[in-house]
C-alpha positions as CSV (number, residue, x, y, z in Angstrom):
1,M,39.0,9.8,-18.3
2,E,37.2,13.0,-19.2
3,L,33.5,13.1,-18.4
4,N,31.4,13.0,-21.6
5,R,28.6,11.0,-23.1
6,L,30.8,8.0,-23.6
7,S,32.4,8.0,-20.2
8,A,29.4,8.9,-18.1
9,I,28.5,6.1,-15.7
10,S,24.7,6.7,-15.8
11,P,23.0,6.4,-19.2
12,V,20.9,9.4,-18.2
13,D,24.0,11.6,-18.7
14,G,25.5,9.4,-21.4
15,R,23.5,7.5,-23.9
16,Y,20.3,9.5,-23.3
17,R,21.9,12.9,-22.8
18,K,20.2,14.4,-25.8
19,Q,16.8,13.6,-24.3
20,T,17.6,14.6,-20.7
21,E,19.9,17.6,-21.0
22,V,16.9,19.9,-20.7
23,L,16.7,18.9,-17.0
24,S,20.3,20.0,-16.3
25,P,19.3,23.5,-15.3
26,Y,17.1,22.1,-12.6
27,F,18.9,19.0,-11.2
28,S,22.6,19.3,-12.0
29,E,25.1,20.5,-9.4
30,F,25.2,23.8,-11.3
31,G,21.4,24.0,-11.1
32,L,21.2,23.2,-7.4
33,I,23.9,25.9,-6.7
34,Q,22.0,28.5,-8.8
35,Y,18.8,27.8,-7.0
36,R,20.5,28.2,-3.7
37,V,21.9,31.5,-4.7
38,R,18.4,32.5,-5.8
39,V,16.8,31.7,-2.5
40,E,19.5,33.5,-0.5
41,I,19.2,36.6,-2.7
42,E,15.4,36.7,-2.5
43,Y,15.5,36.2,1.2
44,F,17.8,39.1,1.7
45,I,15.7,41.3,-0.6
46,T,12.6,40.4,1.4
47,L,14.4,41.4,4.6
48,C,15.0,44.8,3.0
49,E,11.4,45.0,2.1
50,I,10.1,44.6,5.7
51,P,12.1,46.8,6.1
52,L,14.4,45.3,8.8
53,A,15.8,48.2,10.7
54,P,19.5,47.6,9.9
55,L,18.6,47.3,6.2
56,V,16.5,50.5,5.8
57,S,19.4,52.3,4.2
58,F,20.3,49.5,1.8
59,P,20.2,51.1,-1.7
60,S,17.2,50.0,-3.7
61,A,19.3,50.6,-6.8
62,A,21.4,47.6,-5.8
63,I,18.4,45.2,-5.9
64,P,18.6,44.5,-9.7
65,A,22.3,43.9,-9.3
66,L,21.6,41.4,-6.5
67,R,19.1,39.5,-8.7
68,S,21.5,39.4,-11.5
69,L,23.7,37.2,-9.4
70,Y,21.3,34.3,-10.0
71,Q,19.7,35.5,-13.2
72,N,23.1,35.6,-14.9
73,F,24.8,32.8,-12.9
74,S,27.7,31.4,-14.8
75,E,29.8,28.2,-14.8
76,Q,32.6,30.3,-13.4
77,D,30.4,31.4,-10.5
78,A,29.6,27.8,-9.8
79,L,33.3,26.8,-9.9
80,W,34.1,29.7,-7.5
81,I,31.6,28.2,-5.0
82,K,32.9,24.7,-5.5
83,E,36.4,25.9,-4.7
84,K,35.2,27.7,-1.6
85,E,33.4,24.5,-0.6
86,K,36.7,22.7,-0.5
87,E,37.8,25.2,2.2
88,T,34.5,25.4,4.2
89,N,33.5,21.7,3.7
90,H,30.0,23.1,3.6
91,D,28.1,23.7,0.4
92,V,25.5,26.3,1.5
93,K,28.1,28.3,3.5
94,A,30.1,28.5,0.3
95,V,27.1,30.0,-1.4
96,E,26.9,32.6,1.4
97,Y,30.5,33.6,1.0
98,F,30.0,33.9,-2.8
99,I,27.2,36.4,-2.4
100,K,29.1,38.4,0.2
101,D,32.1,38.5,-2.1
102,K,29.9,39.7,-5.0
103,I,28.2,42.4,-2.9
104,E,31.6,43.7,-1.7
105,G,32.3,44.2,-5.4
106,F,29.2,46.4,-5.9
107,T,31.3,49.6,-5.3
108,Q,29.0,51.6,-7.6
109,F,26.5,51.6,-4.7
110,G,29.0,52.7,-2.1
111,D,30.3,50.6,0.8
112,L,27.8,47.8,1.5
113,G,29.9,46.0,4.1
114,E,27.6,46.9,6.9
115,Y,24.9,44.7,5.3
116,L,26.9,41.6,4.6
117,E,25.9,39.7,7.8
118,F,22.3,39.8,6.7
119,I,23.1,37.4,4.0
120,H,21.9,34.0,5.4
121,F,20.8,35.9,8.6
122,G,19.3,33.5,11.2
123,L,19.1,30.6,8.7
124,T,20.2,27.0,8.7
125,S,21.3,25.3,5.5
126,Q,18.0,23.5,5.2
127,D,16.1,26.7,4.9
128,I,18.0,27.1,1.6
129,N,18.0,23.5,0.5
130,N,14.4,22.7,1.4
131,T,13.3,25.8,-0.5
132,A,15.6,25.5,-3.5
133,I,14.9,21.9,-4.2
134,P,11.1,22.0,-4.2
135,V,11.3,25.2,-6.4
136,S,13.5,23.4,-8.9
137,I,11.2,20.4,-9.0
138,L,8.1,22.6,-9.4
139,E,9.7,24.6,-12.2
140,A,11.0,21.4,-14.0
141,H,7.6,19.9,-13.6
142,R,5.8,22.9,-15.1
143,A,8.3,23.5,-17.9
144,I,9.1,19.9,-19.0
145,I,7.6,17.0,-17.1
146,W,3.9,18.0,-17.1
147,P,3.9,19.2,-20.8
148,T,5.5,15.9,-21.9
149,Y,2.9,13.8,-20.2
150,I,0.3,16.0,-21.9
151,Q,1.9,15.5,-25.3
152,V,1.7,11.7,-24.9
153,K,-2.0,12.0,-23.7
154,E,-2.9,14.2,-26.7
155,Q,-1.1,11.9,-29.1
156,L,-3.2,9.0,-27.7
157,A,-6.4,11.0,-27.9
158,A,-5.7,11.7,-31.6
159,L,-5.1,8.0,-32.3
160,A,-8.3,7.1,-30.4
161,A,-10.2,9.5,-32.6
162,D,-8.6,8.2,-35.8
163,W,-9.4,4.6,-34.9
164,K,-12.8,5.1,-33.2
165,D,-14.6,3.1,-35.9
166,I,-12.2,0.2,-36.2
167,P,-13.8,-3.0,-34.8
168,M,-11.3,-5.3,-33.1
169,L,-11.4,-8.7,-31.4
170,A,-10.9,-8.2,-27.7
171,H,-8.9,-10.6,-25.5
172,T,-9.8,-11.3,-21.9
173,H,-7.6,-13.8,-20.1
174,G,-5.7,-14.0,-23.4
175,Q,-8.7,-15.6,-25.0
176,P,-11.0,-14.2,-27.8
177,A,-13.7,-12.1,-26.2
178,S,-16.6,-9.8,-27.2
179,P,-15.3,-7.4,-29.9
180,T,-14.4,-3.8,-29.1
181,R,-13.3,-0.8,-31.0
182,L,-9.6,0.0,-31.3
183,G,-10.2,3.7,-30.6
184,K,-12.1,3.0,-27.4
185,E,-9.3,0.8,-26.1
186,I,-6.8,3.7,-26.7
187,Q,-9.3,6.1,-25.1
188,V,-9.2,4.0,-21.9
189,F,-5.6,5.2,-21.4
190,V,-6.5,8.8,-22.2
191,E,-9.1,8.8,-19.5
192,R,-6.8,7.1,-17.0
193,L,-4.1,9.6,-17.7
194,D,-6.6,12.5,-17.5
195,R,-7.8,11.5,-14.0
196,Q,-4.3,11.0,-12.6
197,L,-3.1,14.3,-14.0
198,E,-6.0,16.0,-12.3
199,L,-5.0,14.4,-9.0
200,L,-1.3,15.2,-9.5
201,D,-2.2,18.8,-10.2
202,Q,-3.7,19.0,-6.7
203,V,-0.5,18.2,-4.9
204,P,1.1,21.4,-3.4
205,F,4.8,22.1,-3.6
206,T,6.0,23.0,-0.2
207,G,9.2,24.0,1.5
208,K,10.6,24.6,4.9
209,F,11.7,28.0,6.1
210,G,12.0,28.5,9.8
211,G,15.5,28.4,11.2
212,A,17.5,25.6,12.9
213,T,14.5,23.7,14.3
214,G,11.6,25.3,12.4
215,N,10.6,27.9,15.1
216,F,12.4,31.0,13.8
217,N,14.4,30.9,17.1
218,A,17.2,33.2,16.0
219,H,15.0,35.5,14.1
220,H,12.6,35.9,17.0
221,V,15.4,36.6,19.6
222,A,16.9,39.3,17.4
223,F,13.7,40.9,16.2
224,P,10.8,39.7,18.4
225,M,8.3,42.3,17.0
226,I,8.3,40.8,13.5
227,N,5.9,38.1,12.5
228,W,8.5,35.8,11.1
229,P,6.1,32.9,10.1
230,E,4.1,35.4,8.0
231,F,7.4,36.7,6.5
232,G,8.5,33.2,5.6
233,A,5.2,32.4,4.0
234,N,5.3,35.6,1.9
235,L,8.9,34.9,0.8
236,L,8.1,31.4,-0.4
237,E,4.8,32.1,-2.0
238,S,5.3,35.5,-3.6
239,K,9.0,35.3,-4.5
240,L,9.5,31.5,-5.1
241,G,6.1,30.1,-6.0
242,I,5.8,27.4,-3.4
243,Q,3.9,27.1,0.0
244,R,5.6,27.2,3.4
245,S,5.1,24.2,5.6
246,K,3.9,25.8,8.9
247,Y,5.2,23.2,11.4
248,T,8.5,21.5,10.7
249,T,11.7,20.3,12.3
250,Q,15.0,21.5,10.8
251,I,13.8,20.0,7.5
252,E,10.8,19.8,5.4
253,H,8.7,16.8,6.2
254,Y,8.5,15.9,2.5
255,D,4.9,14.5,2.7
256,N,3.8,16.5,-0.3
257,L,6.9,15.7,-2.3
258,A,6.1,12.0,-1.5
259,A,2.6,12.5,-2.8
260,Y,4.0,14.1,-6.0
261,F,6.3,11.1,-6.5
262,D,3.4,8.7,-5.9
263,G,1.3,10.6,-8.5
264,L,4.1,10.2,-11.0
265,K,4.3,6.5,-10.2
266,R,0.6,6.1,-11.0
267,L,1.0,7.9,-14.3
268,N,4.0,5.7,-15.1
269,T,2.1,2.5,-14.2
270,I,-0.6,3.4,-16.7
271,L,2.0,4.0,-19.4
272,V,3.7,0.7,-18.6
273,D,0.2,-0.9,-19.2
274,L,-0.1,1.0,-22.5
275,A,3.4,0.0,-23.6
276,R,2.7,-3.7,-22.9
277,D,-0.7,-3.6,-24.7
278,I,0.8,-1.9,-27.8
279,W,3.7,-4.4,-27.8
280,S,1.1,-7.2,-27.7
281,Y,-0.9,-5.7,-30.6
282,V,2.3,-5.4,-32.6
283,S,3.1,-9.0,-31.8
284,M,-0.4,-10.0,-32.9
285,G,0.1,-8.2,-36.2
286,Y,-2.6,-5.5,-35.5
287,F,0.1,-2.8,-36.0
288,K,3.0,-2.6,-38.4
289,Q,5.8,-0.2,-37.7
290,K,7.0,2.4,-40.1
291,I,10.5,1.5,-41.4
292,K,13.2,4.1,-41.5
293,A,15.9,3.7,-44.2
294,G,19.1,2.2,-42.8
295,E,17.6,1.1,-39.5
296,I,18.3,-2.5,-38.3
297,G,15.6,-4.5,-36.4
298,S,17.8,-7.5,-35.5
299,S,21.5,-8.1,-35.9
300,A,20.7,-11.7,-36.9
301,M,17.3,-11.7,-38.5
302,P,16.9,-9.3,-41.4
303,H,13.1,-9.4,-41.5
304,K,12.5,-8.2,-37.9
305,V,11.3,-4.7,-36.9
306,N,11.2,-4.9,-33.2
307,P,8.9,-2.7,-31.0
308,I,12.0,-1.3,-29.2
309,D,10.5,2.1,-28.4
310,F,7.8,0.5,-26.3
311,E,10.3,-1.8,-24.6
312,N,12.6,1.1,-23.9
313,A,9.7,3.1,-22.4
314,E,8.7,0.2,-20.2
315,G,12.2,-0.4,-18.9
316,N,12.8,3.3,-18.1
317,L,9.4,3.7,-16.5
318,A,10.2,0.7,-14.3
319,I,13.5,2.3,-13.2
320,A,11.7,5.6,-12.6
321,N,9.0,3.9,-10.5
322,A,11.6,2.0,-8.4
323,L,13.4,5.2,-7.6
324,L,10.2,7.1,-6.9
325,E,9.0,4.4,-4.6
326,F,12.2,4.6,-2.7
327,L,12.1,8.4,-2.5
328,S,8.4,8.6,-1.4
329,A,9.0,6.0,1.3
330,K,12.3,7.3,2.6
331,L,12.1,11.1,2.5
332,P,9.2,11.6,5.1
333,I,11.2,9.7,7.7
334,S,13.9,11.5,9.7
335,R,15.3,10.9,13.2
336,L,14.0,13.5,15.7
337,Q,14.5,17.0,14.4
338,R,16.9,16.0,11.7
339,D,19.4,13.6,10.3
340,L,21.4,13.8,7.1
341,T,19.9,10.9,5.1
342,D,17.5,13.2,3.3
343,S,20.3,15.4,2.1
344,T,22.1,12.8,0.1
345,V,18.9,11.3,-1.2
346,L,17.5,14.6,-2.4
347,R,20.5,14.9,-4.8
348,N,18.9,12.1,-6.8
349,V,15.5,13.5,-7.5
350,G,16.4,14.4,-11.0
351,T,17.2,10.8,-11.9
352,P,13.7,9.3,-11.9
353,L,12.4,12.4,-13.7
354,A,15.1,11.9,-16.4
355,H,14.0,8.3,-16.8
356,I,10.4,9.5,-17.1
357,L,11.5,11.9,-19.8
358,I,13.3,9.2,-21.7
359,S,10.3,7.0,-21.5
360,L,7.8,9.6,-22.7
361,T,10.1,10.5,-25.6
362,S,10.2,6.8,-26.6
363,L,6.5,6.4,-26.3
364,Q,5.9,9.4,-28.6
365,R,8.4,8.0,-31.1
366,G,6.8,4.5,-31.0
367,L,3.3,5.8,-31.3
368,G,4.3,7.8,-34.3
369,K,5.6,4.7,-36.0
370,L,2.4,2.7,-35.7
371,E,0.6,1.7,-38.9
372,L,-2.8,0.1,-38.6
373,N,-2.9,-3.4,-40.2
374,E,-6.7,-3.6,-40.8
375,S,-6.5,-6.8,-42.8
376,K,-5.1,-8.7,-39.8
377,I,-7.6,-7.2,-37.5
378,H,-10.4,-8.2,-39.9
379,Q,-9.0,-11.7,-40.3
380,D,-9.0,-12.2,-36.5
381,L,-12.6,-11.1,-36.3
382,E,-13.6,-13.4,-39.2
383,E,-11.9,-16.4,-37.6
384,N,-13.7,-15.8,-34.3
385,W,-17.4,-15.8,-35.0
386,V,-17.7,-17.7,-31.7
387,V,-17.6,-14.4,-29.9
388,I,-21.2,-13.5,-31.0
389,A,-22.5,-16.3,-28.8
390,E,-22.8,-13.8,-26.0
391,A,-25.0,-11.5,-28.2
392,I,-27.3,-14.3,-29.3
393,Q,-27.9,-15.8,-25.8
394,T,-28.5,-12.3,-24.4
395,V,-31.2,-11.6,-27.0
396,L,-32.8,-15.0,-26.4
397,R,-32.8,-14.3,-22.6
398,R,-34.7,-11.1,-23.4
399,E,-37.2,-13.2,-25.3
400,S,-37.5,-15.7,-22.4
401,Y,-36.1,-18.5,-24.5
402,P,-35.5,-21.6,-22.3
403,K,-31.9,-22.0,-21.2
404,P,-30.2,-19.9,-24.0
405,Y,-26.8,-19.9,-22.2
406,E,-26.7,-23.7,-22.1
407,A,-27.8,-23.9,-25.8
408,L,-25.0,-21.6,-26.9
409,K,-22.5,-23.4,-24.7
410,E,-23.4,-26.7,-26.3
411,L,-23.1,-25.2,-29.7
412,T,-19.7,-23.4,-29.3
413,R,-17.9,-25.9,-27.2
414,H,-18.7,-29.1,-29.1
415,H,-19.1,-28.1,-32.7
416,G,-15.5,-27.9,-33.9
417,K,-14.8,-24.8,-36.0
418,I,-17.5,-22.1,-35.5
419,D,-18.1,-19.8,-38.4
420,Q,-20.9,-17.7,-39.8
421,A,-22.6,-20.7,-41.4
422,V,-22.8,-22.6,-38.1
423,F,-24.6,-19.7,-36.4
424,Q,-26.9,-19.2,-39.3
425,R,-28.0,-22.9,-39.1
426,F,-28.4,-22.6,-35.4
427,I,-30.5,-19.4,-35.6
428,Q,-32.8,-20.8,-38.4
429,G,-33.5,-23.8,-36.1
430,L,-34.6,-21.7,-33.1
431,A,-38.2,-21.8,-32.0
432,V,-38.5,-18.0,-32.3
433,S,-40.3,-15.6,-34.6
434,D,-38.9,-14.7,-38.0
435,A,-38.4,-11.2,-36.8
436,I,-36.1,-12.4,-34.0
437,K,-34.3,-14.7,-36.4
438,A,-33.7,-11.7,-38.7
439,E,-32.4,-9.7,-35.8
440,L,-30.0,-12.4,-34.7
441,L,-28.8,-13.0,-38.3
442,L,-27.6,-9.4,-38.5
443,I,-25.2,-9.9,-35.6
444,S,-21.5,-10.3,-36.5
445,P,-18.1,-9.9,-34.9
446,F,-17.8,-6.7,-36.9
447,N,-20.8,-5.0,-35.4
448,F,-21.1,-6.6,-32.0
449,V,-18.9,-3.8,-30.5
450,G,-21.3,-2.0,-28.1
451,R,-22.1,1.7,-28.1
452,D,-20.2,4.3,-30.2
453,E,-19.8,6.4,-27.0
454,N,-19.4,5.3,-23.4
């Protein structure tokens, strides 16, 4: 069966391909190969810039042609490398041979054969992989993941502003509680996202570049006068945009990558909380959902408009977090100087990011469908005058009224239905001044909502 959206095993590449295909340049097999070619090329160019003695005569005019190998990398190029991999049974070695083959074809610059062995000079495959992968994650983060989180946060901030003056019955432990404002409840999520985004932005993206066991052994034995750690740091920072981990084994220790994944998990947990709250408000009738012509809410019940966007977001966020939890727990652990478990695991880093992208897209769509049902919100407040008991007993405490809590407890728990009239009679019977009575009579579920700003 030919691979397409219908035959793909994972919904990331099947059902949700439209949402996730923007991640393909970063996390597909094609993307990984292209990033590897990029790292190899930039490494060679940086060797020429030292300049390494045997590369002093390398023609500078060939540098743009070298960079074009990854800048104009094609599917045919990737297929050439995959075919070579069948022969070498080593993916990074196949990349090395691809670059050498291409350089041999640069006949316009003369015979470049004497320089070929400085492609992948002194390196191990993890110098390439543990640089290519963090660069791909960083660039996907900056181009797609981070901006989409920001879009959700800004959408929530706009709704919080729109609904800032809407009084709403709160629910603590699932029970009616002191009223709040709808906008403030949405702003809670804005602030939470803001703080976690600030923390996430502090996590550095790091890579490993130091030879077979991280000490530049081969480099140092060949050219002992060169400061290779400084060279590696310059390569990663100035050419590839990440930091070099100074002390490593054969592989990156992945602690910072684990911190990045943990930061994503916290953001996702906040959004799961949001999705469940909005789902509950829809269930309570506080929100209606805009209906699109032709859409079906239920295959059996024609009246239903289900909150599927929030359910979809919650489910995909849960999958993402499960994978992120695994990645952040597994990657920093490796036997002695290296084992291969990280290699196979790293190929899956794009999957949780794809589920995150699906979730964020669903949240944006769901939030865009919400229509405020003020009449239902008003009705719930009207039916729950009991929640102003806190306000009344607090004012009475201020006035040193004897046992106000107990008085309100007796009133609200043993009086049957509590409405405005019940409180009015109670207040008129209090042994307090007329001014205090007037103050208490002004309190209602609609204005007992606290400060406008927190």
